[in-house]
N, C-alpha and C positions, 0 to 999 in steps of 0.2 A: 512670544516666542519663541525662538526658529527650534524649526524640530531635528537638529542636528546643530551642534557647539562649535564639532570641530568636523571636515568632513578633507577626506583625500580619496582625487579624483587618479587612478593611471602616473602616482609618477615616480619616475626612472630619475633614477643620481649614477651618474659614473666618474672616477678620478682619471686624469691624466689623461684626457682624452687628445686622439689619436697617437699617438705614443705606447709600443709594442706592449708599454707594464702597463697600458689601460686595467681599471678596475670598473666591471659595473657594479654596483650595487646596488641597487635600487634598479627590479625594474615590471618597475608599473604597477606599485603596491594599493590600492586602498582599501579606505576606512574609515569606519563613519563612529560618530561617537555620538547620546543624543544624551539632553542636562538631566542631569544628576551620579549617569552611570561611570561608576568605572573599572576600567579596563588591564586588563596585567597583559603588559607583551611575554610571549618569554620567548627566546634568542637566543642557541652559541652566542658566546664572543668571535667578531671578528661578520656575524649575521646581518651585522648594517642598522639595527639597531637605534646607536645613536643617531646615528643621520639623522635618519624619517625621529628618533627627534627634533632635532634640534631643524626640521626642514618644519615641522607642525607647530611648533612653537616658531617661527618667522629666524631665528639665526643663520635658518642656511635658506637658499633658494634650490628647488626641482631645475633640471634638462629641461625633462615633459611632466606631463600634469597640470593637474589644480591647486591648490589650497584654500579650503572655505572655514573663516570662523565665525561663530554664526550668522553664519546666512551670508556673510562679506566675503569676495573672493579679492583671497590678498595676494597673488603670484608680481599682482603686474603694477602693486601699488608705489610708490618708488622709498625709499629706501627712509628716508625720515616716517613719509606716513605707520609705511612698517615700524620704526620702532617710537612709536607712541601708541601703535595697535596693542604691538609688544607689551606693554608696560601697563597697557590698560587692563588686557583681556587675558592675562600668561603672567603663572606662573612657573618659577624652573628650581627641583631641587635633585642632589649630581651625589652621589654618592663621600660624595668630601664635604663638608660641612661651608669654605670657600666663607667662611666669617672674616667681616676686617682686623684686625687682630687689636688696631687698638685701640675699637673703642668696646661697649659694653654692649650687653646681650639684650638691650634694650633701646642701645645706641642704633646696634647693626635691625630692627625693626621698626627704629622710628624714621634708617636713611626714607628707602623708598620712598616710604609716602608725603616727606619734605618738599622727594624729588619731583614727586606727583602735585603739588602745591598745599598739599594740604595743616592746616592752622598745628603748633608742635604740641599744642594742649592736647586739640586731638587723636594726635598718630604716635603722643606718646601714652593715650591712657589705650586706645586700641593693640600697642604694643602690646601694652601690660594684661590688657583683658589676651591674648594669645594667651600670652603665658600662661596666664592661670591654668589654658584651657589643655596645655601639654602639662603640670605641671611643677613647671618653674618658674614662677612666679616671683623666690623667695631668693632665685641667685637672678636675675633681673641688671645689680647694680655687678656685676662680673664678669671679665672680659675674657673670653672664647679659653684659653689654655690655662681657666680659672676651671674651669665647666669640661664634666664627663666628656665622650665623645656622645654618650646613647645623649644626655643634654646639649650637647654642641647639632648633635645633629636633628633635639626635638628645634630652639633655635630655629636652625636654616627651615625649618619647615614653619616656624610661622614672622618669616620673614617674606616665604614665598606671595605664602596668604595674605601681605600688611595691607593688599590693595584693591580684596577684595576679588580679585580676576575671575572671568570667565569656568577656566579651562588653566588644573595644573596637569603639568611632563618635569617625569616624575626617575628619575634611570638611577636605576638601583639603589637606592633611597638608603637600603640598609642592610650593606652589602662590604662594609667596611666595618659591623660591632658584627662579635661573640653572638650568638645564638641570644639568647635567654635577651640580653639586654634589644638584638632585634626585635620580638617578637614585640616584647614595652615598646619599645619605639614603632614596629606599625601598628599600634592601636591605639597611641595618640595618632602617630596617623589620618588614622580612618576616623579615630570621632571628633578628625577637623572639617573634614573634609565629607561627612555625613555632617557635621550640625552645617554648614553652610551652602549644604543643597551641588557643591559647585559638579563640573565633572571631570574627572586623571581619567588618564591614560600611566600606564609606571610597568620599567619596563624592572621586571627579577629574572633571578637565575632563580629564583627557592619557588618552587612549588609549591609547599603548602601555603603561605602569602596571597601564593596566586591563581588557590581556590576558595580565596575564601572576598575574592573580588566576585562584584556583579560577571564580568563573561571576562576570561580567557582566550588570547589572541598568538600566534604562533606563526613567525618570519621565518617563511623559506624559499627562497635561495631568487632573494630578491623580493618575491613579495610575499603580498599576511594569509594567511593563511587562518 
């Protein structure tokens, strides 16, 4: 097993290059996450944490620096190979669930597995298993509009983990929920992460939730402190 699941080295990213309104967001960010580690990323709004997550998850490319996932350098791969690596190795959770409204909870978790080539029966069994782990198995046949906010986000967690990624990236995963629901949903997320042993980088404003993770890192002027 690689010593790191995620390694960011000297990541720089700016927008509007060469223009008067050029904005330098990341100025040499470094971060390493080892297998099984859950890391909280804390930063004020606009500090670049979403940009860092997008680069870490191969949704965006840095201007300079390297991204390694499980020991493989990803920065110079073709778009197709980056897409395949992202599909196999990375799971994403956002503040809003982004579930497909026309499909049931079960189908939302099954679809990414079918896209990865898994047989339907196996994919549905995996989806039901994950829903059971977060306590919403009885809502499997409901569409997102019929679910509460907390239930929607739990289903989104299951979808992110459906293909058994090495790395989970979450951007304010409970930020759209009330405090009580946020605590319960975060407990469900941590149980999933701990149960699978994967690594996670979770951006949050909630310092109480951050303190429950293995390590807290902060973004300060475009670098990880």
